[in-house]
Structure formats: C-alpha cells, structure tokens
N, CA, C and O atoms as a MOPAC input file, in Angstrom:
PM7 MOZYME 1SCF
protein

 N    -19.54200 1    -8.94300 1     7.46700 1
 C    -18.16700 1    -8.63100 1     7.77200 1
 C    -17.56100 1    -9.81300 1     8.51300 1
 O    -18.22200 1   -10.45800 1     9.32700 1
 N    -16.29600 1   -10.08800 1     8.21900 1
 C    -15.57300 1   -11.18100 1     8.84300 1
 C    -14.49700 1   -10.60500 1     9.76200 1
 O    -13.70900 1    -9.75700 1     9.34300 1
 N    -14.46500 1   -11.05600 1    10.99300 1
 C    -13.44400 1   -10.63500 1    11.94600 1
 C    -12.35900 1   -11.70000 1    11.99700 1
 O    -12.65100 1   -12.88600 1    12.15300 1
 N    -11.12400 1   -11.28100 1    11.86800 1
 C     -9.99100 1   -12.19200 1    11.91600 1
 C     -9.14200 1   -11.83200 1    13.12900 1
 O     -8.72000 1   -10.68500 1    13.28000 1
 N     -8.89700 1   -12.79900 1    13.97700 1
 C     -8.09100 1   -12.58100 1    15.16800 1
 C     -6.67200 1   -13.07200 1    14.91200 1
 O     -6.46300 1   -14.16000 1    14.37700 1
 N     -5.70800 1   -12.25500 1    15.30000 1
 C     -4.29800 1   -12.61300 1    15.13800 1
 C     -3.58700 1   -12.39800 1    16.46600 1
 O     -4.09900 1   -11.72400 1    17.36000 1
 N     -2.39000 1   -12.98900 1    16.58000 1
 C     -1.70000 1   -12.92700 1    17.87300 1
 C     -0.91700 1   -11.64400 1    18.09600 1
 O     -0.72500 1   -11.22400 1    19.23700 1
 N     -0.45100 1   -11.00200 1    16.98700 1
 C      0.37700 1    -9.81900 1    17.18100 1
 C      0.44100 1    -8.97500 1    15.89900 1
 O     -0.16900 1    -9.30000 1    14.88100 1
 N      1.19100 1    -7.89900 1    15.99000 1
 C      1.31300 1    -6.95300 1    14.87900 1
 C      1.86500 1    -7.61300 1    13.61500 1
 O      1.37000 1    -7.36700 1    12.51500 1
 N      2.88600 1    -8.44700 1    13.77600 1
 C      3.49100 1    -9.09300 1    12.60900 1
 C      2.50200 1    -9.99500 1    11.88500 1
 O      2.44500 1   -10.00000 1    10.65500 1
 N      1.72900 1   -10.75300 1    12.64000 1
 C      0.73000 1   -11.61900 1    12.01600 1
 C     -0.37100 1   -10.78800 1    11.35000 1
 O     -0.87300 1   -11.15500 1    10.28800 1
 N     -0.74500 1    -9.66400 1    11.98000 1
 C     -1.73400 1    -8.77100 1    11.38500 1
 C     -1.22100 1    -8.22400 1    10.05500 1
 O     -1.95700 1    -8.17900 1     9.07000 1
 N      0.04500 1    -7.80900 1    10.03400 1
 C      0.63700 1    -7.27400 1     8.81000 1
 C      0.65700 1    -8.33500 1     7.71700 1
 O      0.32200 1    -8.05700 1     6.56600 1
 N      1.04800 1    -9.54300 1     8.08000 1
 C      1.10100 1   -10.63900 1     7.11000 1
 C     -0.29100 1   -10.93600 1     6.55500 1
 O     -0.45100 1   -11.10400 1     5.34600 1
 N     -1.27700 1   -11.00000 1     7.40700 1
 C     -2.64600 1   -11.29100 1     6.98100 1
 C     -3.16400 1   -10.17200 1     6.07600 1
 O     -3.79500 1   -10.44200 1     5.05400 1
 N     -2.90100 1    -8.93200 1     6.44600 1
 C     -3.31500 1    -7.80400 1     5.60600 1
 C     -2.67000 1    -7.86400 1     4.23800 1
 O     -3.33000 1    -7.63300 1     3.22500 1
 N     -1.38300 1    -8.17300 1     4.20200 1
 C     -0.70900 1    -8.26600 1     2.90800 1
 C     -1.23400 1    -9.43300 1     2.08800 1
 O     -1.34000 1    -9.32200 1     0.86600 1
 N     -1.56700 1   -10.55100 1     2.72900 1
 C     -2.12200 1   -11.69100 1     1.99300 1
 C     -3.38300 1   -11.29200 1     1.22600 1
 O     -3.58000 1   -11.72900 1     0.09200 1
 N     -4.23200 1   -10.47200 1     1.83100 1
 C     -5.44300 1    -9.99700 1     1.15000 1
 C     -5.06900 1    -9.14200 1    -0.06000 1
 O     -5.64400 1    -9.29300 1    -1.13800 1
 N     -4.10300 1    -8.24500 1     0.12900 1
 C     -3.65400 1    -7.39500 1    -0.98100 1
 C     -3.08500 1    -8.23500 1    -2.12000 1
 O     -3.40300 1    -8.00800 1    -3.28700 1
 N     -2.24600 1    -9.20000 1    -1.77500 1
 C     -1.59900 1   -10.03200 1    -2.79100 1
 C     -2.63400 1   -10.83000 1    -3.57200 1
 O     -2.50700 1   -11.00200 1    -4.78500 1
 N     -3.64900 1   -11.31400 1    -2.88300 1
 C     -4.71400 1   -12.05900 1    -3.55400 1
 C     -5.41200 1   -11.19000 1    -4.59700 1
 O     -5.69800 1   -11.65100 1    -5.70200 1
 N     -5.68200 1    -9.94600 1    -4.25000 1
 C     -6.30600 1    -9.01500 1    -5.20500 1
 C     -5.36000 1    -8.77200 1    -6.37800 1
 O     -5.78300 1    -8.81500 1    -7.53400 1
 N     -4.10000 1    -8.52100 1    -6.09300 1
 C     -3.12500 1    -8.24600 1    -7.15200 1
 C     -2.96400 1    -9.41900 1    -8.11300 1
 O     -2.78900 1    -9.21900 1    -9.31400 1
 N     -3.02100 1   -10.62300 1    -7.59600 1
 C     -2.81000 1   -11.79600 1    -8.44200 1
 C     -4.07300 1   -12.32100 1    -9.11400 1
 O     -3.98200 1   -13.07200 1   -10.08500 1
 N     -5.24000 1   -11.94400 1    -8.62100 1
 C     -6.47300 1   -12.51800 1    -9.16200 1
 C     -7.25400 1   -11.56900 1   -10.06900 1
 O     -8.17100 1   -12.00600 1   -10.76400 1
 N     -6.91800 1   -10.30700 1   -10.07500 1
 C     -7.65300 1    -9.32200 1   -10.87500 1
 C     -6.81500 1    -8.86100 1   -12.05500 1
 O     -5.60400 1    -8.67700 1   -11.93800 1
 N     -7.46800 1    -8.67900 1   -13.18300 1
 C     -6.75500 1    -8.20300 1   -14.37100 1
 C     -6.26500 1    -6.77000 1   -14.18200 1
 O     -5.13500 1    -6.44900 1   -14.55000 1
 N     -7.09500 1    -5.91800 1   -13.62000 1
 C     -6.73700 1    -4.52000 1   -13.33300 1
 C     -7.05000 1    -4.24400 1   -11.86600 1
 O     -8.05900 1    -3.61200 1   -11.55600 1
 N     -6.19700 1    -4.71100 1   -10.96500 1
 C     -6.48000 1    -4.56200 1    -9.53800 1
 C     -6.43000 1    -3.10700 1    -9.07100 1
 O     -5.67200 1    -2.28800 1    -9.59200 1
 N     -7.25600 1    -2.82000 1    -8.08300 1
 C     -7.28100 1    -1.49900 1    -7.46400 1
 C     -7.09300 1    -1.69800 1    -5.96200 1
 O     -7.82500 1    -2.45800 1    -5.32800 1
 N     -6.10200 1    -1.00200 1    -5.40300 1
 C     -5.84900 1    -1.04400 1    -3.96600 1
 C     -6.11100 1     0.32800 1    -3.38000 1
 O     -5.81600 1     1.34500 1    -4.00900 1
 N     -6.66000 1     0.36100 1    -2.18800 1
 C     -6.83100 1     1.60600 1    -1.45600 1
 C     -5.90900 1     1.52000 1    -0.24400 1
 O     -6.07700 1     0.65700 1     0.61900 1
 N     -4.93500 1     2.42300 1    -0.19100 1
 C     -3.92700 1     2.38400 1     0.86400 1
 C     -4.21600 1     3.44900 1     1.91100 1
 O     -4.60800 1     4.57000 1     1.58900 1
 N     -4.01700 1     3.07900 1     3.15700 1
 C     -4.14700 1     4.02700 1     4.24900 1
 C     -2.75300 1     4.46500 1     4.69200 1
 O     -1.75500 1     3.86900 1     4.28800 1
 N     -2.68800 1     5.48300 1     5.50300 1
 C     -1.39100 1     5.98600 1     5.96400 1
 C     -1.27100 1     5.81400 1     7.47500 1
 O     -2.17000 1     5.28300 1     8.12700 1
 N     -0.16800 1     6.26200 1     8.00900 1
 C      0.06500 1     6.18700 1     9.44000 1
 C      0.96400 1     5.02600 1     9.79700 1
 O      1.43800 1     4.30200 1     8.92200 1
 N      1.19500 1     4.85300 1    11.07600 1
 C      2.10400 1     3.82700 1    11.53600 1
 C      1.57200 1     2.40800 1    11.41500 1
 O      2.35300 1     1.47600 1    11.22400 1
 N      0.27600 1     2.22500 1    11.51900 1
 C     -0.29100 1     0.87700 1    11.52400 1
 C      0.04900 1     0.06200 1    10.28500 1
 O      0.42700 1    -1.09900 1    10.44200 1
 N     -0.05600 1     0.58200 1     9.06200 1
 C      0.20900 1    -0.26300 1     7.89500 1
 C      1.67800 1    -0.40800 1     7.51100 1
 O      1.96800 1    -1.02600 1     6.48700 1
 N      2.60200 1     0.12600 1     8.27500 1
 C      4.01500 1     0.03700 1     7.87500 1
 C      4.49200 1    -1.40600 1     7.70300 1
 O      5.30800 1    -1.67900 1     6.82300 1
 N      4.00800 1    -2.31400 1     8.51100 1
 C      4.37000 1    -3.72500 1     8.35400 1
 C      3.86000 1    -4.29000 1     7.03900 1
 O      4.54600 1    -5.07600 1     6.38500 1
 N      2.65400 1    -3.88800 1     6.65500 1
 C      2.08700 1    -4.31000 1     5.36900 1
 C      2.91800 1    -3.72300 1     4.23300 1
 O      3.22500 1    -4.41900 1     3.26500 1
 N      3.28200 1    -2.45100 1     4.34500 1
 C      4.10400 1    -1.81000 1     3.31200 1
 C      5.43100 1    -2.55500 1     3.14800 1
 O      5.88700 1    -2.76900 1     2.02500 1
 N      6.04800 1    -2.94700 1     4.25900 1
 C      7.32700 1    -3.64900 1     4.20400 1
 C      7.19500 1    -4.96100 1     3.43400 1
 O      8.03300 1    -5.27400 1     2.58900 1
 N      6.16200 1    -5.71300 1     3.72100 1
 C      5.92600 1    -6.96600 1     3.00900 1
 C      5.62600 1    -6.72100 1     1.53400 1
 O      6.06600 1    -7.47900 1     0.67000 1
 N      4.88100 1    -5.66900 1     1.25400 1
 C      4.53900 1    -5.30200 1    -0.12400 1
 C      5.81400 1    -4.97600 1    -0.90200 1
 O      6.00600 1    -5.46200 1    -2.01700 1
 N      6.67300 1    -4.16300 1    -0.31900 1
 C      7.93900 1    -3.79400 1    -0.96500 1
 C      8.77900 1    -5.04100 1    -1.22900 1
 O      9.31600 1    -5.20000 1    -2.32500 1
 N      8.90100 1    -5.92300 1    -0.24600 1
 C      9.68500 1    -7.14700 1    -0.41600 1
 C      9.15700 1    -7.98900 1    -1.56900 1
 O      9.93800 1    -8.48700 1    -2.38000 1
 N      7.84500 1    -8.15400 1    -1.65100 1
 C      7.25000 1    -8.97800 1    -2.70500 1
 C      7.43500 1    -8.34700 1    -4.08600 1
 O      7.70300 1    -9.04900 1    -5.06100 1
 N      7.29100 1    -7.02300 1    -4.16700 1
 C      7.49700 1    -6.34000 1    -5.45100 1
 C      8.95800 1    -6.49700 1    -5.88000 1
 O      9.24200 1    -6.76900 1    -7.04700 1
 N      9.86900 1    -6.32800 1    -4.94500 1
 C     11.29000 1    -6.47600 1    -5.26700 1
 C     11.64200 1    -7.91700 1    -5.64800 1
 O     12.64800 1    -8.15700 1    -6.31600 1
 N     10.81800 1    -8.86300 1    -5.22700 1
 C     11.02000 1   -10.27000 1    -5.57400 1
 C     10.18200 1   -10.70400 1    -6.77200 1
 O     10.09400 1   -11.89700 1    -7.06600 1
 N      9.56300 1    -9.74200 1    -7.46900 1
 C      8.88500 1   -10.07400 1    -8.71700 1
 C      7.37700 1    -9.96000 1    -8.75900 1
 O      6.78700 1   -10.22900 1    -9.80600 1
 N      6.71600 1    -9.57200 1    -7.66800 1
 C      5.26900 1    -9.39300 1    -7.71900 1
 C      4.94100 1    -8.29100 1    -8.71900 1
 O      5.43200 1    -7.16900 1    -8.59100 1
 N      4.12000 1    -8.60400 1    -9.70800 1
 C      3.78500 1    -7.66100 1   -10.77900 1
 C      2.67900 1    -6.71200 1   -10.33600 1
 O      1.56500 1    -7.14000 1   -10.03400 1
 N      2.99300 1    -5.42800 1   -10.29900 1
 C      1.98800 1    -4.41400 1    -9.96500 1
 C      1.79700 1    -3.44300 1   -11.12900 1
 O      1.23200 1    -2.36300 1   -10.95700 1
 N      2.26700 1    -3.83100 1   -12.30700 1
 C      2.24800 1    -2.92700 1   -13.45400 1
 C      0.84000 1    -2.51400 1   -13.87500 1
 O      0.66500 1    -1.43700 1   -14.44400 1
 N     -0.15200 1    -3.33100 1   -13.61300 1
 C     -1.52100 1    -2.97200 1   -14.00400 1
 C     -2.35600 1    -2.51900 1   -12.81700 1
 O     -3.55800 1    -2.29100 1   -12.95800 1
 N     -1.73700 1    -2.38500 1   -11.64800 1
 C     -2.47100 1    -2.00600 1   -10.43900 1
 C     -2.65300 1    -0.49500 1   -10.34500 1
 O     -1.74600 1     0.28100 1   -10.64600 1
 N     -3.84200 1    -0.10400 1    -9.92500 1
 C     -4.13100 1     1.28500 1    -9.57600 1
 C     -4.13500 1     1.35700 1    -8.05800 1
 O     -4.73800 1     0.51700 1    -7.39000 1
 N     -3.46000 1     2.36300 1    -7.51700 1
 C     -3.35900 1     2.49400 1    -6.07100 1
 C     -3.93900 1     3.84000 1    -5.65200 1
 O     -3.47300 1     4.89200 1    -6.09200 1
 N     -4.95100 1     3.79800 1    -4.80400 1
 C     -5.61900 1     5.00100 1    -4.31300 1
 C     -5.15800 1     5.27800 1    -2.88300 1
 O     -4.94600 1     4.35400 1    -2.09800 1
 N     -5.00700 1     6.55100 1    -2.56000 1
 C     -4.64900 1     6.97800 1    -1.20900 1
 C     -5.69900 1     7.95900 1    -0.72800 1
 O     -5.89000 1     9.01800 1    -1.32600 1
 N     -6.37100 1     7.61300 1     0.33600 1
 C     -7.42600 1     8.46400 1     0.86100 1
 C     -6.98500 1     9.04800 1     2.19300 1
 O     -6.54200 1     8.32100 1     3.08200 1
 N     -7.10700 1    10.36300 1     2.32600 1
 C     -6.72200 1    11.01500 1     3.56600 1
 C     -7.47300 1    12.32600 1     3.65800 1
 O     -7.89300 1    12.88400 1     2.64400 1
 N     -7.63900 1    12.81000 1     4.86100 1
 C     -8.39600 1    14.05200 1     5.04000 1
 C     -7.56000 1    15.30500 1     4.79300 1
 O     -8.11400 1    16.39900 1     4.68400 1
 N     -6.23100 1    15.16400 1     4.70300 1
 C     -5.38500 1    16.33500 1     4.49800 1
 C     -4.31000 1    16.04400 1     3.47000 1
 O     -3.57400 1    15.06700 1     3.60500 1
 N     -4.20900 1    16.85800 1     2.46500 1
 C     -3.20000 1    16.67600 1     1.43600 1
 C     -2.04900 1    17.66100 1     1.60800 1
 O     -0.88900 1    17.25000 1     1.64100 1
 N     -2.34800 1    18.94300 1     1.71700 1
 C     -1.30600 1    19.94500 1     1.87100 1
 C     -0.44900 1    20.10200 1     0.63300 1
 O     -0.70100 1    19.45700 1    -0.38500 1
 N      0.56600 1    20.95600 1     0.71000 1
 C      1.46600 1    21.15900 1    -0.42500 1
 C      2.18900 1    19.86400 1    -0.78200 1
 O      2.48300 1    19.05100 1     0.09300 1
 N      2.47300 1    19.67700 1    -2.06100 1
 C      3.06900 1    18.43800 1    -2.56900 1
 C      4.34400 1    18.03100 1    -1.83300 1
 O      4.55000 1    16.84000 1    -1.59800 1
 N      5.20000 1    18.97300 1    -1.46200 1
 C      6.49300 1    18.62200 1    -0.87200 1
 C      6.55600 1    18.81300 1     0.64700 1
 O      7.63800 1    18.71700 1     1.22600 1
 N      5.43200 1    19.08000 1     1.30000 1
 C      5.43200 1    19.25700 1     2.75400 1
 C      5.70400 1    17.91700 1     3.44000 1
 O      5.19600 1    16.88400 1     3.00400 1
 N      6.49800 1    17.93000 1     4.50300 1
 C      6.91900 1    16.69300 1     5.16600 1
 C      5.77800 1    15.97400 1     5.88100 1
 O      5.90000 1    14.78200 1     6.16400 1
 N      4.68200 1    16.65100 1     6.18100 1
 C      3.59800 1    16.08000 1     6.96700 1
 C      2.40400 1    15.62700 1     6.13000 1
 O      1.35700 1    15.30900 1     6.69400 1
 N      2.52800 1    15.58900 1     4.82500 1
 C      1.38400 1    15.21100 1     3.99600 1
 C      1.34000 1    13.71200 1     3.74000 1
 O      2.34500 1    13.01400 1     3.87100 1
 N      0.16000 1    13.23100 1     3.37300 1
 C     -0.01200 1    11.82500 1     3.02300 1
 C      0.85600 1    11.47900 1     1.81600 1
 O      1.39500 1    10.37500 1     1.74400 1
 N      0.99500 1    12.38700 1     0.88500 1
 C      1.81100 1    12.14300 1    -0.30600 1
 C      3.26800 1    11.86500 1     0.09200 1
 O      3.86500 1    10.89200 1    -0.36800 1
 N      3.82700 1    12.71300 1     0.93600 1
 C      5.20700 1    12.53000 1     1.38200 1
 C      5.35400 1    11.22200 1     2.14700 1
 O      6.29400 1    10.46300 1     1.90900 1
 N      4.43300 1    10.95800 1     3.06000 1
 C      4.47300 1     9.72500 1     3.83900 1
 C      4.45900 1     8.50200 1     2.93000 1
 O      5.26800 1     7.59200 1     3.11200 1
 N      3.55700 1     8.46700 1     1.95900 1
 C      3.42000 1     7.29700 1     1.09600 1
 C      4.63800 1     7.11000 1     0.18900 1
 O      5.05300 1     5.97800 1    -0.06000 1
 N      5.20500 1     8.19300 1    -0.29900 1
 C      6.39900 1     8.05000 1    -1.13900 1
 C      7.60100 1     7.58500 1    -0.31300 1
 O      8.38400 1     6.75300 1    -0.77200 1
 N      7.75000 1     8.11600 1     0.89700 1
 C      8.88100 1     7.70400 1     1.73500 1
 C      8.76000 1     6.26700 1     2.22200 1
 O      9.76800 1     5.57300 1     2.35600 1
 N      7.53900 1     5.81500 1     2.48700 1
 C      7.33200 1     4.49900 1     3.07800 1
 C      6.93300 1     3.41100 1     2.09100 1
 O      6.92600 1     2.23000 1     2.43800 1
 N      6.59400 1     3.80800 1     0.84300 1
 C      6.17100 1     2.78500 1    -0.09800 1
 C      6.58600 1     3.07000 1    -1.53400 1
 O      7.36500 1     2.30500 1    -2.10300 1
 N      6.10000 1     4.12900 1    -2.12900 1
 C      6.24800 1     4.31200 1    -3.57300 1
 C      7.68200 1     4.49800 1    -4.05400 1
 O      8.00400 1     4.08900 1    -5.16900 1
 N      8.54400 1     5.09700 1    -3.25500 1
 C      9.94800 1     5.21700 1    -3.65300 1
 C     10.66800 1     3.86700 1    -3.62600 1
 O     11.78400 1     3.74600 1    -4.13200 1
 N     10.03200 1     2.85800 1    -3.03900 1
 C     10.65300 1     1.55400 1    -2.86100 1
 C     10.13000 1     0.48500 1    -3.82300 1
 O     10.65500 1    -0.62800 1    -3.85800 1
 N      9.10100 1     0.81900 1    -4.59900 1
 C      8.51400 1    -0.16300 1    -5.52100 1
 C      8.41900 1     0.42700 1    -6.92200 1
 O      8.75100 1     1.59300 1    -7.13800 1
 N      7.97200 1    -0.37300 1    -7.85300 1
 C      7.91900 1     0.03500 1    -9.25800 1
 C      6.53600 1     0.46800 1    -9.71700 1
 O      6.18900 1     0.27200 1   -10.88200 1
 N      5.75100 1     1.04400 1    -8.84100 1
 C      4.41700 1     1.49600 1    -9.22700 1
 C      4.51900 1     2.61900 1   -10.24600 1
 O      5.33700 1     3.52800 1   -10.10600 1
 N      3.68600 1     2.54600 1   -11.26400 1
 C      3.67800 1     3.59200 1   -12.28000 1
 C      3.05100 1     4.86200 1   -11.70400 1
 O      1.95900 1     4.79400 1   -11.13900 1
 N      3.70200 1     6.00700 1   -11.82900 1
 C      3.13500 1     7.24900 1   -11.28300 1
 C      1.72300 1     7.53300 1   -11.77900 1
 O      0.90100 1     8.07900 1   -11.04400 1
 N      1.44300 1     7.16200 1   -13.02900 1
 C      0.10200 1     7.41700 1   -13.57200 1
 C     -0.95500 1     6.49800 1   -12.95500 1
 O     -2.14800 1     6.69800 1   -13.18400 1
 N     -0.54000 1     5.50000 1   -12.18300 1
 C     -1.48200 1     4.59300 1   -11.51900 1
 C     -1.61200 1     4.87200 1   -10.02900 1
 O     -2.23600 1     4.09400 1    -9.30800 1
 N     -1.03200 1     5.97400 1    -9.55600 1
 C     -1.11500 1     6.34700 1    -8.15100 1
 C     -1.95100 1     7.60900 1    -8.02700 1
 O     -1.68700 1     8.60900 1    -8.69500 1
 N     -2.95700 1     7.55500 1    -7.17000 1
 C     -3.87200 1     8.68400 1    -7.01800 1
 C     -3.99800 1     9.08000 1    -5.55000 1
 O     -3.99600 1     8.23100 1    -4.65800 1
 N     -4.10800 1    10.38400 1    -5.32200 1
 C     -4.30800 1    10.92500 1    -3.98600 1
 C     -5.59000 1    11.73600 1    -3.96900 1
 O     -5.78200 1    12.62100 1    -4.80300 1
 N     -6.46200 1    11.44000 1    -3.02800 1
 C     -7.69100 1    12.20900 1    -2.84000 1
 C     -7.92800 1    12.44200 1    -1.38300 1
 O     -8.91600 1    13.07400 1    -1.01200 1

C-alpha cells in the first residue's frame, strides 16, 4: 500500500480524481467503485467538471457500495445521494450504474 500525503482537502480531492481519471483513460472498460458521504464531494465535483468538458465515461461501469439501500426514492439512501451529487450531473449510462 502507498500512502500519499497532501496539504488539504482540495489537494486530496484532486489527487483522488487523478487516480480515477487515469483508470478511465487507460482501460478499455473501466470500472469505478464510488463511496458516499461528504468526503468524496470534492472528487465528485472534479469528475462532473471533467465529464462536462469531454471526459468519455460511455464505457465505464460505476459501482456503489453501501450498507443501506432503502426505498429507491427515500432522501437518505445512497442511491438518492449519488444521483443528487453525481449521476444527475454527468452522462453515465443508467445500465452502467450499479448499487449493492
């Protein structure tokens, strides 16, 4: 395991997104596993900006892992959180987004 030290939240978000972007650009069928909560919001923001500026995610599969799913439209579920903070803002294909 490699530990990377950064000076602040913004640099952490940028570094995290750089890893994601590398996977998206170097793999024919990239797979990302996304977490929820407040910590990755900076990464999500950078991801949305890059997709809106032309980053191709058409062949990407995106997995969401969480311990609680709940009803599809409940405000407190991982599904609602991810759509409000990421998927409603990018062009990810619904058939390539999975929740477990």
